[in-house]
C-alpha positions as CSV (number, residue, x, y, z in Angstrom):
1,M,62.2,199.1,270.5
2,V,64.1,201.4,268.2
3,H,63.6,200.7,264.5
4,I,66.6,201.3,262.2
5,S,66.0,201.6,258.5
6,R,68.1,199.6,256.1
7,Q,67.0,201.4,253.0
8,W,68.7,204.5,251.5
9,R,66.6,207.7,251.4
10,H,67.9,208.9,248.1
11,P,69.8,206.2,246.2
12,K,70.5,208.5,243.2
13,V,72.3,210.9,245.5
14,L,74.4,208.0,246.9
15,V,75.3,206.9,243.3
16,G,76.2,210.5,242.4
17,M,78.5,210.8,245.5
18,M,80.2,207.5,244.5
19,A,81.0,209.0,241.1
20,A,82.3,212.2,242.7
21,E,84.4,210.2,245.1
22,L,85.8,208.2,242.2
23,L,86.9,211.3,240.3
24,D,88.5,212.8,243.4
25,I,90.3,209.7,244.5
26,V,91.8,209.4,241.0
27,A,93.1,213.0,241.4
28,C,94.5,212.1,244.8
29,L,96.3,209.1,243.4
30,V,97.8,211.3,240.6
31,F,99.1,214.0,242.9
32,F,100.3,211.8,245.7
33,G,101.9,209.4,243.2
34,I,103.8,212.4,241.7
35,A,104.9,213.5,245.2
36,N,106.1,210.0,246.2
37,P,108.7,209.4,247.6
38,D,110.3,212.9,247.8
39,T,109.7,214.8,244.6
40,Y,109.3,218.2,246.3
41,R,108.7,217.7,250.0
42,T,112.3,218.5,251.1
43,A,112.4,221.2,248.4
44,M,109.4,222.9,249.9
45,W,110.9,222.5,253.4
46,Q,114.1,224.3,252.2
47,V,112.1,227.1,250.5
48,G,110.3,227.8,253.7
49,S,113.6,227.8,255.6
50,D,115.2,230.2,253.1
51,N,112.4,232.6,253.7
52,G,112.3,232.2,257.5
53,F,108.9,230.4,257.6
54,N,109.9,227.1,259.2
55,S,112.9,225.0,260.3
56,S,115.7,223.8,258.0
57,P,116.1,220.3,256.6
58,L,119.9,220.8,257.2
59,E,119.4,220.5,261.0
60,V,119.8,216.8,260.7
61,L,123.2,217.2,259.1
62,Y,124.2,219.7,261.8
63,A,123.2,217.2,264.4
64,Y,125.3,214.5,262.8
65,A,128.3,216.8,262.4
66,N,128.1,218.0,266.1
67,Y,127.2,214.6,267.5
68,R,123.9,215.9,268.9
69,P,120.6,214.0,269.2
70,L,118.8,213.9,265.9
71,P,115.8,216.3,265.9
72,T,112.3,215.0,265.3
73,T,111.2,215.6,261.7
74,P,107.8,217.4,261.7
75,M,105.1,215.3,260.1
76,V,104.4,217.9,257.4
77,W,108.0,217.3,256.1
78,S,108.3,213.6,256.9
79,Y,108.6,210.6,254.7
80,F,105.7,209.1,256.7
81,I,103.0,211.5,255.5
82,T,104.0,211.1,251.8
83,Q,103.7,207.3,252.0
84,Y,100.6,207.6,254.2
85,N,98.8,209.6,251.6
86,V,99.5,207.1,248.9
87,V,98.3,204.2,251.0
88,C,95.2,206.0,252.2
89,S,94.3,206.8,248.6
90,I,94.7,203.2,247.5
91,F,92.7,201.9,250.4
92,T,89.9,204.4,249.7
93,L,89.8,203.3,246.0
94,F,89.6,199.7,247.1
95,L,86.8,200.4,249.5
96,L,85.0,202.4,246.9
97,L,85.0,199.4,244.5
98,V,83.8,197.1,247.3
99,K,81.1,199.6,248.1
100,A,79.9,199.8,244.5
101,V,79.7,196.0,244.2
102,A,78.0,195.7,247.6
103,Y,75.5,198.4,246.7
104,V,74.5,196.5,243.5
105,M,74.1,193.3,245.5
106,G,72.0,195.1,248.1
107,I,74.5,194.6,250.9
108,W,75.8,198.2,251.3
109,R,73.1,199.5,253.7
110,P,73.2,202.6,255.9
111,P,74.4,200.8,259.1
112,V,77.4,199.3,257.2
113,A,78.1,202.6,255.4
114,L,78.1,204.5,258.8
115,I,81.0,202.4,260.0
116,G,82.9,202.7,256.8
117,N,82.5,206.4,256.6
118,I,83.7,206.9,260.1
119,V,86.8,205.0,259.4
120,L,87.5,207.0,256.2
121,I,86.9,210.3,258.0
122,G,89.6,209.4,260.6
123,L,92.1,208.4,257.9
124,W,91.6,211.5,255.7
125,S,91.6,213.8,258.8
126,L,95.0,212.5,259.6
127,S,96.1,213.2,256.0
128,I,94.9,216.8,256.2
129,Y,96.7,217.3,259.5
130,G,99.9,215.8,258.1
131,Q,99.9,218.1,255.1
132,A,99.0,221.2,257.0
133,G,100.7,220.3,260.3
134,P,102.8,222.6,262.5
135,D,106.6,222.8,262.5
136,Y,107.9,223.7,265.9
137,S,111.2,221.9,265.7
138,D,113.1,225.2,265.4
139,P,112.2,227.6,268.2
140,A,113.6,230.5,266.3
141,H,111.3,229.8,263.3
142,P,108.0,228.3,264.5
143,S,105.3,227.5,261.9
144,R,101.7,226.7,262.7
145,S,101.2,225.2,259.3
146,A,102.9,224.6,256.0
147,W,104.1,227.9,254.5
148,Y,102.7,227.2,251.0
149,L,99.2,227.1,252.5
150,R,99.6,230.6,254.0
151,Y,101.7,232.4,251.4
152,S,101.9,232.7,247.7
153,C,103.9,230.3,245.6
154,D,105.9,233.3,244.3
155,Y,108.4,232.6,247.2
156,A,109.3,229.3,245.4
157,T,110.0,231.0,242.0
158,P,113.7,231.9,242.7
159,S,114.5,228.3,243.4
160,G,112.5,226.9,240.5
161,Q,109.9,225.2,242.7
162,Y,106.9,227.2,241.7
163,G,105.2,224.3,239.9
164,H,105.8,221.9,242.8
165,C,104.4,224.5,245.1
166,V,101.2,224.6,243.0
167,Q,101.1,220.8,243.1
168,A,101.4,220.8,246.9
169,K,98.4,223.2,247.1
170,L,96.3,221.1,244.8
171,S,97.1,218.0,246.7
172,F,95.8,219.6,249.9
173,A,92.7,220.9,248.0
174,V,91.7,217.4,246.7
175,T,92.3,216.0,250.1
176,C,89.9,218.5,251.6
177,I,87.3,217.7,248.9
178,M,87.7,214.0,249.6
179,L,87.0,214.6,253.3
180,G,84.0,216.7,252.4
181,I,82.5,214.0,250.2
182,I,83.0,211.4,252.9
183,C,81.3,213.7,255.5
184,L,78.3,214.0,253.1
185,N,78.2,210.3,252.8
186,L,78.2,210.0,256.6
187,C,75.3,212.5,256.8
188,L,73.3,210.6,254.2
189,S,74.0,207.3,256.1
190,V,72.8,208.8,259.4
191,W,69.7,210.3,257.8
192,S,68.8,207.0,256.1
193,L,69.0,205.2,259.5
194,F,65.8,207.0,260.6
195,P,62.7,205.3,259.0
196,T,60.2,207.3,257.0
197,K,56.5,207.5,257.9
198,E,55.7,205.0,255.2
199,E,58.2,202.5,256.5
200,M,56.9,202.9,260.1
201,A,53.3,202.4,258.9
202,E,54.3,199.3,257.0
203,R,56.2,197.9,260.0
204,K,53.3,198.6,262.2
205,Q,50.9,196.8,259.8
206,R,53.2,193.8,259.8
207,L,53.3,193.6,263.6
208,E,49.5,193.8,263.7
209,D,49.2,191.0,261.2
210,C,51.6,188.9,263.2
211,R,49.6,189.5,266.4
212,A,46.3,188.7,264.6
213,L,47.8,185.4,263.4
214,E,48.9,184.5,266.9
215,E,45.5,185.2,268.3
216,T,43.7,183.1,265.8
217,A,46.2,180.2,266.1
218,G,43.9,178.3,268.5
219,T,40.5,179.2,267.2
220,D,37.9,177.0,265.5
221,E,39.1,178.1,262.0
222,V,42.4,176.4,262.6
223,E,40.5,173.3,263.8
224,K,38.5,173.3,260.6
225,A,41.7,173.7,258.5
226,W,43.4,170.7,260.1
227,E,43.7,167.9,257.6
228,M,42.5,165.3,260.2
229,G,39.6,167.3,261.4
230,I,37.4,164.1,261.3
231,Y,39.5,162.5,264.0
232,P,39.9,163.8,267.6
233,R,43.2,165.6,268.1
234,S,45.7,164.1,270.4
235,P,49.1,165.3,271.7
236,A,50.9,162.8,269.4
237,S,49.0,164.0,266.3
238,V,49.8,167.6,267.1
239,A,53.5,166.8,267.5
240,Q,53.7,164.5,264.4
241,P,51.0,165.5,261.8
242,F,50.5,163.1,258.9
243,T,48.2,162.7,255.9
244,P,45.2,160.5,256.7
245,R,44.6,157.3,254.7
246,T,41.2,157.1,252.9
247,M,39.2,154.1,251.6
248,A,40.2,155.0,248.1
249,S,43.9,154.7,249.0
250,Y,43.4,151.3,250.5
251,A,41.4,150.1,247.5
252,L,44.2,151.3,245.1
253,E,46.8,149.5,247.1
254,R,44.9,146.2,246.8
255,K,44.8,146.6,243.0
256,L,48.5,146.9,242.6
257,P,50.0,144.0,240.6
258,L,52.7,143.2,243.1
259,R,50.3,143.1,246.0
260,A,47.9,141.0,243.9
261,S,50.6,138.5,243.0
262,S,51.8,138.3,246.6
263,D,48.2,137.5,247.7
């Protein structure tokens, strides 16, 4: 039988990573809150189009004007990824608060943390993909990732979007840091699942004590410890044990005032 440990290997390391996660999630909330709903997303899209790095946000207007099917907006420039980053940050902060309270109460154990970290890794991986995703909507200007992650923000200076370009870079950076912290939490959770030598020895000792107790359950020592050892044991007495009455008990009952008055 596989034994899974429920104790953390290094609790201080776990607390330190919670503190780091709190600082990073606050930074994520600040950057994604500034970007919501469209502070600079479309502007960055337009800067990339002006420099021939990706498609143009005006393609939608061209499609409307020429009665053509609307093109699919790449995720990196979509409204969805902006809202998703905000929701993902809020959810992570909520889970962090729950995790801190559960850890203090002794509920946040490695098996539970393993599931939570896997969920968070999936959520933040999608966030990274959305921020650095490809843009192949324009065959003439394909882009394997957002232009501001591959080029300098100097391209945004003529349009006055240099500061927003820096914010977009920092948003992606704090997202990568968040994913790294969660991956470290996952590694610590997996490592803590394996019991130490001391835990295995303690568990082995408990099993041996239980076996010894089971082996001595029907010996003479148990017979001597039985409270009705002066009487022969019967199936009924084994099923329904009771405290035997002694001569002193009967004598005390006969001296009670109510019993004496009834006699």
